[in-house]
N, C-alpha and C positions, 0 to 999 in steps of 0.2 A: 503493500499499501504507501503511496506516496504521501509525500508532508508537503501540508499547506501553509504557505510562510504569509504573513503579516506583512506588509511593507515594509515596517522598520526590521524585520529580520530579516527578511531580500536583501535588504540594502545593505546589512553587516558582512554579507558574503562577497560582497561586488571586486572590493580590493584585496580577497584574499588572492594570492597567487595560483593559478592552474584553475580558475573559476572563470565558464563559458554560459553567456545568455544566450537559451536556444526558443526561438521565437518560430513557435510552429502553426503560427495563424495562415490564413487564404493570404497567399500575395496580393492581392489587390487592396488588401487590409495593412499589410507589413508595408508597402511603399508607403503610407501618409501618414506613417509615426509608427516610431519605437526606439526602445529603450538603446542610447547608443553602445556602442560597439557590439551588440548581438549581432550572433550568425542566425538565418534565415534558413528554416527545411521545414517547407509546411505539410502538413504530417499527411493530408489528403493526396500526396505525390509518391515518387517514387525514395519513399520516407528514411527508411533504414539504411540502404548502401551509401545516402550520400551524406546523412551522419556521421555513418563509421568512416567515410574519405577523408574528411576537413576535422573530424572532434576526436581527439584521444579518447582510449577506452576507458585510460584510467583521469579523466578529467572530470571536475567537479563538475557539475550540470543546474542551471538554476531555469525551471520551464517556464516561458509565457505563449499562455495556449488558449484556445478559444473554449467557451464555455461547456462544461460536461468532456471535455477530452483528455481529462490528464492522467485519467488510470489505463484508457486506452494507450498513449504514449509512452507513461510508464513499462507497460506490459511490453510494448513492441520492442522498444530500447534494453529492458534488460534481456529479453531474448535471444539479442545480439551482443551480451556481452558489457554495460553500460552498467555498473554497479553503483558509480558515483552521482547519481542524481539527487540532490539534495531536497527538492522539493519545487512547488510550482507557486506562484503570486497569486495569493488568494484575490480574486474577483480581474484576474489579466490585466492587457493592458491599461484599460479602463482607470485601472487604480490609480497606476505611477503617471497617467496623467493627468488625473483630477487634483493627484497633488502638486502639479504644476513646478513636473521635474523638468530636465534636459531631455529633449528630444529631435533625435535623428529621422530625415526622409530620405526617401530616394524617390528622382526624377523621370517620372516615367512619360513617354511621350507615344502617342498611336504610332499604326504604321503610314498612316495620312501623314501626319504630321513629317515621319521619315522621309519621306515621298519631296514633301516642301521643301525639306531642307535639303536634301542632296538637287534638288531640280538650280536653288541657289548656289551652293559653292561646294567643291568636294567636302567631305566630311568622314571618320574613320569608323568604319563599322565592325564589328567581330560578332562572328556565327559562332556560337560554343556547343555547336549541336554537335553528335557523334558523326565519324566517319560516311557512313551510309547514306545516313540524313543529306550531310552535304555533298557526297556526289550524287543525288536522288534531284538537288537543283540549289542554286545560293547564288547572291546578290553578285557581280563581278566586283570584282578589284576588293573584295570582304578578305577580314586576315582570320584564317580558320583555327580558333584556339577551342579545340573541345572540352568544358566546364571537369572533365575526369582528368586531364590533365594541369589544370589551376595553380596546383602547388608547383609545379616547375615551373609554369608561364607568366606566372603572377606578377613579374616585372615587366613583361611585353606590354602589359593593360596601361601602366605610367605611359602616359604622353605629356606629361607635365603640363603644360598652358592648352593643352589643346582637351576638347572632349572626346570621350571614349563610349560609342553608341552599341549596346549589348543586345544582340537576339539569340534564342532560342528555338525551339521547337512551337512551343505554345504559352512562355510567359512564366513558367515557373522555374525552370535552369538559371537562367537571366539575373533575376531576383537572387537565389543564393549567389551567384557568383557578383552580383551588385553588392551584397551585404558582404562579403569577407573583401572584397576589394577595400570596401570604405574599414573595416575593421583593423585593412594593413596598411590606413594612409593613401588611398587613392580614391581622392574623391570627384575627380571629374569622370563621374561615371553617369551613366542615362539609363534607363531598360525601354527597353522597345515593345509594351503590351501586347501580347497574344503571338506574340512572335512570328516563326517565318510564315505559319498558316494566316497572319493576320496580311503580312508584306507579298503575299501572293492574289492579294484580292486588290492588290494598287497596283497601278501601270507602271511598276519599276521593273525595271528587265529582271530576266530571271538566265539563268547561265544552267 
């Protein structure tokens, strides 16, 4: 059974070395506001494999969860070897927001907005899908950097003063990437909502 943490108790763990906030809400909620330095992996996606890739199993984990999904997350994580789940924030992200504490956001644009930007001037777009997805169709001159390789390619996303636009297949993996990049002090990142599925519905060229 997972521990329920009051806001004060939750905050006491934030400065403990080796503690990570794992936010498992839907990506559309996460981009609008999250606790600084959180890692996003939504529980309704390919949850356990992505958590296991980006968080060491010895890590102390604090959960920010949708209502009534806490025990489910605990069971899923425990089943794949995560034993140091400290607990979840009572009331979820809204508890943090109501306390007027610092919040971060991720800029997210639609595929149509991406289309408009590309028509005005060249921009740097990163495709973080798998190889077979990329081979089946992709934007011309895109940077291909699969999410699975992010730990080794993370510096490639740091374009200094230039904005990095990131898309996956449907909008889930790109938010994972953005959360990890911002946690690693790479801030000029923009999520493309809906991913390649939305991009294909625009008039952008596909190779």
